[in-house]
Backbone as CSV, one residue per row, in Angstrom:
resi,resn,N_x,N_y,N_z,CA_x,CA_y,CA_z,C_x,C_y,C_z
1,UNK,-249.276,-91.892,62.694,-250.701,-92.171,62.493,-250.880,-93.619,62.066
2,UNK,-251.798,-94.339,62.731,-252.040,-95.742,62.425,-252.905,-95.856,61.169
3,UNK,-252.481,-96.709,60.247,-253.246,-96.941,59.025,-254.352,-97.940,59.299
4,UNK,-255.562,-97.624,58.907,-256.687,-98.522,59.133,-256.580,-99.739,58.214
5,UNK,-257.285,-100.794,58.573,-257.270,-102.014,57.766,-257.847,-101.748,56.379
6,UNK,-258.917,-100.952,56.314,-259.500,-100.656,55.002,-258.528,-99.856,54.139
7,UNK,-257.770,-98.955,54.748,-256.754,-98.223,53.997,-255.659,-99.167,53.497
8,UNK,-255.273,-100.121,54.338,-254.279,-101.107,53.923,-254.767,-101.885,52.697
9,UNK,-256.025,-102.279,52.722,-256.595,-103.025,51.601,-256.606,-102.176,50.335
10,UNK,-257.041,-100.935,50.482,-257.101,-100.040,49.308,-255.706,-99.836,48.724
11,UNK,-254.716,-99.644,49.576,-253.350,-99.435,49.091,-252.798,-100.686,48.418
12,UNK,-253.086,-101.839,49.007,-252.573,-103.093,48.442,-253.135,-103.351,47.050
13,UNK,-254.409,-103.047,46.865,-255.065,-103.373,45.602,-255.282,-102.146,44.712
14,UNK,-254.521,-101.093,44.954,-254.618,-99.873,44.146,-254.427,-100.134,42.650
15,UNK,-253.455,-100.979,42.236,-253.310,-101.248,40.801,-254.577,-101.833,40.180
16,UNK,-255.249,-102.714,40.907,-256.495,-103.292,40.395,-257.578,-102.227,40.311
17,UNK,-257.665,-101.382,41.327,-258.677,-100.325,41.304,-258.416,-99.337,40.167
18,UNK,-257.160,-99.073,39.854,-256.854,-98.185,38.728,-257.337,-98.784,37.414
19,UNK,-257.294,-100.112,37.318,-257.824,-100.768,36.119,-259.337,-100.593,36.030
20,UNK,-259.991,-100.582,37.182,-261.434,-100.323,37.203,-261.722,-98.925,36.660
21,UNK,-261.004,-97.936,37.182,-261.257,-96.550,36.780,-260.880,-96.285,35.318
22,UNK,-259.934,-97.084,34.794,-259.484,-96.902,33.414,-260.222,-97.807,32.433
23,UNK,-261.235,-98.512,32.899,-261.933,-99.473,32.042,-262.591,-98.758,30.853
24,UNK,-262.595,-99.388,29.665,-263.220,-98.767,28.489,-264.676,-98.368,28.702
25,UNK,-265.412,-99.154,29.480,-266.818,-98.802,29.758,-266.893,-97.438,30.433
26,UNK,-266.060,-97.241,31.439,-266.044,-95.970,32.177,-265.522,-94.842,31.298
27,UNK,-264.464,-95.108,30.555,-263.881,-94.076,29.705,-264.853,-93.622,28.614
28,UNK,-265.628,-94.548,28.090,-266.592,-94.182,27.044,-267.814,-93.468,27.618
29,UNK,-268.172,-93.767,28.872,-269.202,-92.966,29.529,-268.694,-91.538,29.690
30,UNK,-267.455,-91.406,30.147,-266.881,-90.072,30.337,-266.848,-89.283,29.030
31,UNK,-266.594,-89.986,27.940,-266.553,-89.329,26.628,-267.941,-89.166,26.020
32,UNK,-268.948,-89.810,26.618,-270.300,-89.741,26.071,-270.488,-90.574,24.833
33,UNK,-269.607,-91.561,24.619,-269.639,-92.352,23.379,-270.064,-93.799,23.596
34,UNK,-270.298,-94.214,24.850,-270.691,-95.599,25.090,-272.045,-95.863,24.439
35,UNK,-272.156,-96.929,23.618,-273.458,-97.258,23.020,-274.519,-97.472,24.093
36,UNK,-275.689,-96.892,23.900,-276.727,-96.938,24.914,-277.176,-98.360,25.235
37,UNK,-277.093,-99.275,24.241,-277.524,-100.635,24.524,-276.631,-101.301,25.570
38,UNK,-275.348,-100.908,25.597,-274.441,-101.448,26.618,-274.781,-100.882,27.991
39,UNK,-275.098,-99.615,28.043,-275.459,-99.008,29.324,-276.800,-99.546,29.808
40,UNK,-277.706,-99.766,28.885,-279.013,-100.332,29.225,-278.831,-101.719,29.856
41,UNK,-277.963,-102.513,29.245,-277.648,-103.842,29.788,-277.068,-103.701,31.191
42,UNK,-276.143,-102.780,31.362,-275.503,-102.562,32.661,-276.527,-102.223,33.735
43,UNK,-277.444,-101.327,33.438,-278.428,-100.890,34.431,-279.270,-102.068,34.899
44,UNK,-279.684,-102.924,33.974,-280.501,-104.071,34.358,-279.700,-105.050,35.211
45,UNK,-278.441,-105.270,34.870,-277.617,-106.162,35.670,-277.317,-105.549,37.035
46,UNK,-277.139,-104.251,37.100,-276.883,-103.580,38.372,-278.086,-103.719,39.293
47,UNK,-279.277,-103.698,38.731,-280.489,-103.883,39.518,-280.456,-105.248,40.207
48,UNK,-280.096,-106.283,39.450,-280.021,-107.630,40.030,-278.901,-107.714,41.070
49,UNK,-277.786,-107.060,40.790,-276.671,-107.087,41.731,-277.081,-106.512,43.084
50,UNK,-277.802,-105.394,43.064,-278.172,-104.756,44.329,-279.145,-105.606,45.139
51,UNK,-279.924,-106.455,44.469,-280.749,-107.405,45.214,-279.854,-108.370,45.974
52,UNK,-278.794,-108.848,45.317,-277.843,-109.731,45.980,-277.107,-109.024,47.098
53,UNK,-276.775,-107.754,46.896,-276.136,-106.943,47.934,-277.039,-106.876,49.165
54,UNK,-278.322,-106.612,48.934,-279.266,-106.519,50.037,-279.409,-107.834,50.782
55,UNK,-279.433,-108.940,50.068,-279.518,-110.253,50.713,-278.289,-110.508,51.574
56,UNK,-277.134,-110.094,51.075,-275.895,-110.282,51.834,-275.929,-109.480,53.129
57,UNK,-276.416,-108.253,53.049,-276.531,-107.418,54.252,-277.474,-108.077,55.259
58,UNK,-278.549,-108.675,54.766,-279.501,-109.331,55.658,-278.857,-110.507,56.389
59,UNK,-278.015,-111.259,55.692,-277.306,-112.370,56.342,-276.367,-111.825,57.411
60,UNK,-275.648,-110.763,57.066,-274.741,-110.150,58.038,-275.512,-109.659,59.263
61,UNK,-276.691,-109.103,59.019,-277.519,-108.599,60.120,-277.857,-109.717,61.101
62,UNK,-278.091,-110.914,60.578,-278.447,-112.035,61.454,-277.271,-112.485,62.315
63,UNK,-276.056,-112.017,61.976,-274.862,-112.428,62.716,-274.285,-111.312,63.580
64,UNK,-274.980,-110.210,63.657,-274.485,-109.096,64.456,-274.283,-109.505,65.914
65,UNK,-273.092,-109.318,66.470,-272.794,-109.801,67.825,-273.272,-108.895,68.945
66,UNK,-273.673,-107.663,68.604,-274.105,-106.736,69.657,-275.092,-105.730,69.088
67,UNK,-275.710,-104.987,69.977,-276.768,-104.054,69.577,-276.259,-102.963,68.645
68,UNK,-275.071,-102.444,68.903,-274.534,-101.369,68.071,-274.304,-101.853,66.646
69,UNK,-273.772,-103.057,66.490,-273.577,-103.612,65.144,-274.904,-103.805,64.444
70,UNK,-275.901,-104.294,65.168,-277.230,-104.481,64.590,-277.814,-103.154,64.101
71,UNK,-277.607,-102.102,64.884,-278.107,-100.779,64.474,-277.428,-100.324,63.174
72,UNK,-276.111,-100.509,63.121,-275.372,-100.098,61.927,-275.839,-100.855,60.690
73,UNK,-276.008,-102.157,60.830,-276.415,-102.979,59.693,-277.866,-102.724,59.304
74,UNK,-278.726,-102.500,60.279,-280.134,-102.224,59.986,-280.272,-100.979,59.123
75,UNK,-279.421,-99.982,59.370,-279.460,-98.762,58.547,-279.067,-99.062,57.108
76,UNK,-278.184,-100.030,56.908,-277.770,-100.398,55.553,-278.892,-101.143,54.826
77,UNK,-279.647,-101.967,55.553,-280.755,-102.709,54.954,-281.886,-101.756,54.571
78,UNK,-282.122,-100.765,55.415,-283.268,-99.874,55.230,-282.959,-98.637,54.398
79,UNK,-281.816,-98.643,53.741,-281.438,-97.467,52.945,-281.118,-97.882,51.511
80,UNK,-282.148,-98.093,50.667,-281.916,-98.485,49.271,-281.443,-97.293,48.438
81,UNK,-280.202,-96.888,48.658,-279.688,-95.630,48.129,-279.834,-95.514,46.612
82,UNK,-279.539,-96.599,45.901,-279.485,-96.487,44.447,-280.786,-96.868,43.741
83,UNK,-281.802,-97.286,44.487,-283.067,-97.625,43.838,-283.709,-96.405,43.142
84,UNK,-283.712,-95.207,43.750,-284.247,-94.053,43.014,-283.489,-93.783,41.713
85,UNK,-282.173,-94.020,41.723,-281.391,-93.840,40.500,-281.816,-94.863,39.457
86,UNK,-282.041,-96.093,39.879,-282.506,-97.118,38.941,-283.853,-96.720,38.335
87,UNK,-284.747,-96.220,39.160,-286.054,-95.804,38.663,-285.903,-94.716,37.599
88,UNK,-285.000,-93.798,37.845,-284.752,-92.720,36.880,-284.160,-93.270,35.595
89,UNK,-283.187,-94.185,35.726,-282.565,-94.781,34.548,-283.560,-95.632,33.765
90,UNK,-284.414,-96.363,34.479,-285.433,-97.174,33.798,-286.313,-96.283,32.930
91,UNK,-286.702,-95.140,33.485,-287.569,-94.223,32.730,-286.833,-93.657,31.521
92,UNK,-285.606,-93.225,31.707,-284.859,-92.608,30.607,-284.520,-93.618,29.515
93,UNK,-284.306,-94.880,29.907,-283.902,-95.907,28.951,-285.069,-96.783,28.504
94,UNK,-286.274,-96.445,28.961,-287.501,-97.187,28.606,-287.357,-98.670,28.955
95,UNK,-286.943,-98.921,30.193,-286.810,-100.283,30.700,-288.015,-100.600,31.559
96,UNK,-288.672,-101.716,31.274,-289.804,-102.171,32.067,-289.343,-103.234,33.064
97,UNK,-289.994,-103.281,34.220,-289.615,-104.252,35.245,-289.703,-105.689,34.730
98,UNK,-290.690,-105.963,33.899,-290.837,-107.315,33.361,-289.621,-107.714,32.525
99,UNK,-289.061,-106.742,31.825,-287.873,-107.030,31.017,-286.693,-107.378,31.906
100,UNK,-286.526,-106.636,32.985,-285.430,-106.902,33.917,-285.582,-108.282,34.537
101,UNK,-286.797,-108.599,34.971,-287.046,-109.892,35.597,-286.794,-111.031,34.612
102,UNK,-287.100,-110.801,33.347,-286.908,-111.842,32.345,-285.459,-112.075,31.994
103,UNK,-284.643,-111.034,32.102,-283.224,-111.160,31.749,-282.469,-111.977,32.785
104,UNK,-282.636,-111.656,34.048,-281.928,-112.360,35.109,-280.454,-112.003,35.149
105,UNK,-279.740,-112.419,36.210,-278.315,-112.103,36.341,-277.467,-112.826,35.298
106,UNK,-276.445,-112.151,34.808,-275.482,-112.762,33.884,-274.573,-113.721,34.655
107,UNK,-273.766,-114.524,33.964,-272.846,-115.429,34.670,-271.915,-114.707,35.648
108,UNK,-271.292,-113.610,35.216,-270.389,-112.865,36.097,-271.136,-112.252,37.268
109,UNK,-272.291,-111.691,36.994,-273.092,-111.073,38.050,-273.507,-112.109,39.089
110,UNK,-273.975,-113.266,38.633,-274.398,-114.308,39.556,-273.222,-114.803,40.391
111,UNK,-272.056,-114.929,39.770,-270.868,-115.365,40.510,-270.486,-114.344,41.575
112,UNK,-270.573,-113.071,41.242,-270.259,-112.009,42.203,-271.236,-112.053,43.376
113,UNK,-272.528,-112.166,43.071,-273.542,-112.235,44.122,-273.294,-113.441,45.025
114,UNK,-273.002,-114.589,44.417,-272.749,-115.797,45.202,-271.522,-115.645,46.093
115,UNK,-270.502,-114.943,45.596,-269.315,-114.682,46.413,-269.674,-113.870,47.650
116,UNK,-270.470,-112.825,47.486,-270.853,-111.992,48.627,-271.674,-112.782,49.639
117,UNK,-272.649,-113.512,49.135,-273.516,-114.279,50.023,-272.717,-115.356,50.762
118,UNK,-271.813,-116.018,50.061,-270.982,-117.047,50.691,-270.081,-116.444,51.758
119,UNK,-269.521,-115.264,51.483,-268.662,-114.595,52.466,-269.427,-114.317,53.747
120,UNK,-270.686,-113.892,53.607,-271.503,-113.592,54.779,-271.968,-114.866,55.484
121,UNK,-272.334,-115.875,54.699,-272.887,-117.100,55.276,-271.825,-117.933,55.983
122,UNK,-270.625,-117.970,55.416,-269.574,-118.815,55.992,-268.720,-118.082,57.019
123,UNK,-268.783,-116.762,57.024,-267.993,-115.973,57.962,-268.886,-115.183,58.900
124,UNK,-268.383,-114.051,59.337,-269.136,-113.179,60.227,-269.370,-111.832,59.582
125,UNK,-269.672,-110.851,60.397,-269.943,-109.509,59.894,-268.705,-108.929,59.195
126,UNK,-267.525,-109.193,59.747,-266.304,-108.666,59.152,-266.086,-109.162,57.743
127,UNK,-266.266,-110.459,57.528,-266.084,-111.030,56.191,-267.133,-110.487,55.216
128,UNK,-268.376,-110.369,55.696,-269.430,-109.820,54.850,-269.128,-108.372,54.466
129,UNK,-268.732,-107.576,55.446,-268.433,-106.168,55.180,-267.279,-106.016,54.203
130,UNK,-266.262,-106.874,54.334,-265.113,-106.811,53.424,-265.518,-107.151,51.996
131,UNK,-266.452,-108.096,51.844,-266.928,-108.465,50.514,-267.823,-107.390,49.915
132,UNK,-268.541,-106.656,50.760,-269.486,-105.639,50.292,-268.831,-104.288,50.015
133,UNK,-267.757,-103.975,50.710,-267.162,-102.635,50.659,-266.685,-102.188,49.278
134,UNK,-266.038,-103.028,48.462,-265.504,-102.514,47.193,-266.539,-101.868,46.271
135,UNK,-267.772,-102.317,46.316,-268.785,-101.730,45.431,-269.055,-100.265,45.770
136,UNK,-269.566,-99.943,46.965,-269.838,-98.525,47.236,-268.582,-97.666,47.229
137,UNK,-267.467,-98.218,47.691,-266.241,-97.419,47.772,-265.718,-97.073,46.386
138,UNK,-265.662,-98.050,45.491,-265.136,-97.768,44.148,-266.059,-96.819,43.384
139,UNK,-267.380,-96.952,43.575,-268.314,-96.037,42.913,-268.191,-94.625,43.493
140,UNK,-267.969,-94.552,44.798,-267.813,-93.242,45.434,-266.572,-92.529,44.893
141,UNK,-265.473,-93.261,44.779,-264.244,-92.688,44.219,-264.463,-92.321,42.754
142,UNK,-265.134,-93.197,42.028,-265.421,-92.930,40.619,-266.210,-91.643,40.459
143,UNK,-267.186,-91.446,41.348,-267.994,-90.240,41.277,-267.187,-88.973,41.472
144,UNK,-266.107,-89.059,42.262,-265.267,-87.887,42.487,-264.340,-87.610,41.301
145,UNK,-264.170,-88.600,40.433,-263.244,-88.450,39.304,-263.943,-88.055,38.004
146,UNK,-265.171,-88.537,37.823,-265.868,-88.282,36.567,-266.410,-86.859,36.510
147,UNK,-266.481,-86.330,35.305,-267.145,-85.049,35.058,-268.311,-85.301,34.116
148,UNK,-269.244,-84.378,34.061,-270.420,-84.568,33.210,-270.007,-84.627,31.748
149,UNK,-270.388,-85.702,31.050,-269.930,-85.874,29.660,-270.733,-85.118,28.616
150,UNK,-271.833,-84.477,29.027,-272.642,-83.764,28.037,-273.580,-84.683,27.282
151,UNK,-274.031,-85.740,27.942,-274.965,-86.709,27.372,-276.122,-86.824,28.358
152,UNK,-277.375,-86.708,27.913,-278.489,-86.635,28.871,-278.565,-87.820,29.834
153,UNK,-278.362,-89.031,29.341,-278.445,-90.210,30.205,-277.217,-90.313,31.091
154,UNK,-276.035,-90.178,30.501,-274.804,-90.340,31.267,-274.583,-89.193,32.246
155,UNK,-275.070,-88.013,31.897,-275.000,-86.890,32.848,-275.792,-87.215,34.114
156,UNK,-276.986,-87.778,33.948,-277.830,-88.110,35.100,-277.170,-89.168,35.967
157,UNK,-276.549,-90.156,35.341,-275.891,-91.231,36.081,-274.656,-90.709,36.812
158,UNK,-273.819,-89.972,36.101,-272.597,-89.438,36.708,-272.925,-88.482,37.840
159,UNK,-273.900,-87.621,37.639,-274.252,-86.625,38.646,-274.675,-87.281,39.959
160,UNK,-275.340,-88.414,39.875,-275.781,-89.107,41.089,-274.597,-89.501,41.956
161,UNK,-273.556,-90.046,41.338,-272.379,-90.465,42.103,-271.472,-89.278,42.414
162,UNK,-271.455,-88.309,41.510,-270.651,-87.110,41.735,-271.171,-86.327,42.940
163,UNK,-272.471,-86.447,43.206,-273.082,-85.706,44.321,-272.786,-86.343,45.673
164,UNK,-272.203,-87.561,45.649,-271.804,-88.197,46.901,-272.862,-89.065,47.539
165,UNK,-273.739,-89.692,46.744,-274.806,-90.503,47.330,-274.264,-91.717,48.092
166,UNK,-273.037,-92.121,47.795,-272.478,-93.293,48.469,-271.455,-92.937,49.551
167,UNK,-271.342,-91.676,49.876,-270.361,-91.265,50.887,-270.653,-91.904,52.240
168,UNK,-271.910,-91.816,52.689,-272.267,-92.378,53.987,-272.170,-93.895,53.979
169,UNK,-272.586,-94.507,52.886,-272.510,-95.962,52.766,-271.066,-96.445,52.827
170,UNK,-270.189,-95.776,52.088,-268.773,-96.137,52.099,-268.186,-96.014,53.498
171,UNK,-268.481,-94.918,54.168,-267.963,-94.701,55.526,-268.466,-95.773,56.480
172,UNK,-269.739,-96.168,56.339,-270.315,-97.168,57.235,-269.673,-98.536,57.041
173,UNK,-269.471,-98.929,55.784,-268.860,-100.235,55.529,-267.385,-100.237,55.906
174,UNK,-266.701,-99.135,55.687,-265.306,-99.059,56.129,-265.215,-99.176,57.649
175,UNK,-266.119,-98.528,58.339,-266.133,-98.595,59.800,-266.319,-100.034,60.279
176,UNK,-267.234,-100.762,59.650,-267.464,-102.155,60.030,-266.240,-103.018,59.727
177,UNK,-265.638,-102.814,58.562,-264.426,-103.569,58.216,-263.324,-103.291,59.231
178,UNK,-263.096,-102.033,59.533,-262.006,-101.663,60.455,-262.281,-102.157,61.878
179,UNK,-263.525,-102.056,62.308,-263.877,-102.491,63.657,-263.659,-103.987,63.828
180,UNK,-264.148,-104.770,62.887,-264.043,-106.220,63.022,-262.628,-106.711,62.736
181,UNK,-261.885,-106.000,61.898,-260.489,-106.379,61.661,-259.650,-106.146,62.910
182,UNK,-259.949,-105.079,63.620,-259.201,-104.764,64.842,-259.426,-105.826,65.912
183,UNK,-260.635,-106.373,65.939,-260.971,-107.369,66.954,-260.586,-108.782,66.535
184,UNK,-260.319,-108.988,65.245,-260.090,-110.335,64.723,-258.634,-110.759,64.835
185,UNK,-258.439,-112.058,64.760,-257.097,-112.610,64.694,-256.613,-112.640,63.260
186,UNK,-255.384,-113.080,63.029,-254.796,-113.075,61.685,-255.556,-113.927,60.681
187,UNK,-256.170,-115.026,61.118,-256.887,-115.892,60.183,-258.111,-115.192,59.615
188,UNK,-258.890,-114.548,60.488,-260.083,-113.836,60.032,-259.694,-112.622,59.188
189,UNK,-258.663,-111.929,59.577,-258.208,-110.767,58.799,-257.800,-111.186,57.389
190,UNK,-257.164,-112.340,57.263,-256.770,-112.819,55.943,-257.999,-113.209,55.122
191,UNK,-258.986,-113.786,55.772,-260.232,-114.110,55.071,-260.924,-112.839,54.594
192,UNK,-260.916,-111.804,55.433,-261.490,-110.515,55.042,-260.724,-109.927,53.865
193,UNK,-259.410,-110.021,53.922,-258.582,-109.515,52.828,-258.931,-110.198,51.506
194,UNK,-259.058,-111.520,51.555,-259.373,-112.271,50.338,-260.766,-111.914,49.825
195,UNK,-261.703,-111.695,50.744,-263.060,-111.318,50.334,-263.057,-109.962,49.634
196,UNK,-262.304,-109.027,50.187,-262.184,-107.694,49.585,-261.524,-107.789,48.211
197,UNK,-260.466,-108.579,48.120,-259.728,-108.747,46.869,-260.630,-109.350,45.793
198,UNK,-261.359,-110.408,46.152,-262.232,-111.064,45.176,-263.328,-110.121,44.710
199,UNK,-263.922,-109.375,45.618,-264.959,-108.418,45.216,-264.387,-107.319,44.323
200,UNK,-263.176,-106.885,44.597,-262.532,-105.882,43.735,-262.322,-106.437,42.336
201,UNK,-261.934,-107.689,42.274,-261.791,-108.336,40.963,-263.135,-108.387,40.231
202,UNK,-264.173,-108.739,40.976,-265.491,-108.799,40.354,-265.982,-107.418,39.934
203,UNK,-265.601,-106.372,40.674,-265.977,-105.023,40.244,-265.404,-104.731,38.854
204,UNK,-264.151,-105.122,38.655,-263.541,-104.935,37.333,-264.255,-105.785,36.294
205,UNK,-264.523,-107.048,36.648,-265.177,-107.947,35.708,-266.607,-107.512,35.403
206,UNK,-267.252,-106.828,36.343,-268.618,-106.360,36.113,-268.659,-105.377,34.944
207,UNK,-267.685,-104.481,34.899,-267.619,-103.527,33.789,-267.328,-104.245,32.479
208,UNK,-266.451,-105.243,32.508,-266.160,-106.017,31.304,-267.398,-106.775,30.847
209,UNK,-268.108,-107.369,31.800,-269.363,-108.060,31.516,-270.341,-107.132,30.791
210,UNK,-270.491,-105.907,31.322,-271.426,-104.957,30.722,-270.937,-104.496,29.355
211,UNK,-269.645,-104.267,29.229,-269.090,-103.788,27.959,-269.300,-104.820,26.854
212,UNK,-269.172,-106.098,27.222,-269.344,-107.181,26.243,-270.781,-107.685,26.167
213,UNK,-271.656,-107.149,27.013,-273.051,-107.590,27.081,-273.110,-109.103,27.207
214,UNK,-272.454,-109.579,28.239,-272.277,-111.014,28.462,-273.617,-111.769,28.503
215,UNK,-273.612,-112.948,27.874,-274.775,-113.833,27.910,-274.337,-115.230,28.336
216,UNK,-275.302,-116.044,28.728,-275.013,-117.425,29.053,-274.673,-118.186,27.776
217,UNK,-273.633,-119.042,27.779,-273.243,-119.749,26.556,-274.251,-120.790,26.120
218,UNK,-275.098,-121.246,27.037,-276.098,-122.256,26.653,-277.313,-122.127,27.576
């Protein structure tokens, strides 16, 4: 059986992904002990991140080489999967949109967003897909591992991912990564690999950012 490019990437960076799943932020959510102010911070930063994710998809859409790719990407643009979850979290955590807009992206969040946008702008659909894939894929895997912690807010958050809301998204981005990797030469495949690796690193750093409630130094 031939191993897909996305499977190769996941296997290569499995140690890093295990660090994501073992992060104190995740472990304390599972235990129901994470301070709510840290989770509140995370939700607001995640809202900003998904705006950057959407912008990256839009750039990739403009580079689609054929009708089938355009159809696949258009479905990703028109499917704001996690926005209903954000709305629910905003209500439960008493977060107002004005507060989110006033906070803005943290340094780590902005760097992650810029990495995704740069991958799409300087490369093609394959590079963009490789940069975007670690987010839905790692959350999808996380959802299969977590159990309800017995906390009203964290139960709602865990249940959303446990129910598989990112299953279709993960499959779609993996398909794009595998399709474009198969058609690409070694140089583009290496660029895709680096994009995936960097995004995986940022996924880990995103949890650290939220756990420390990162702020701008000046």
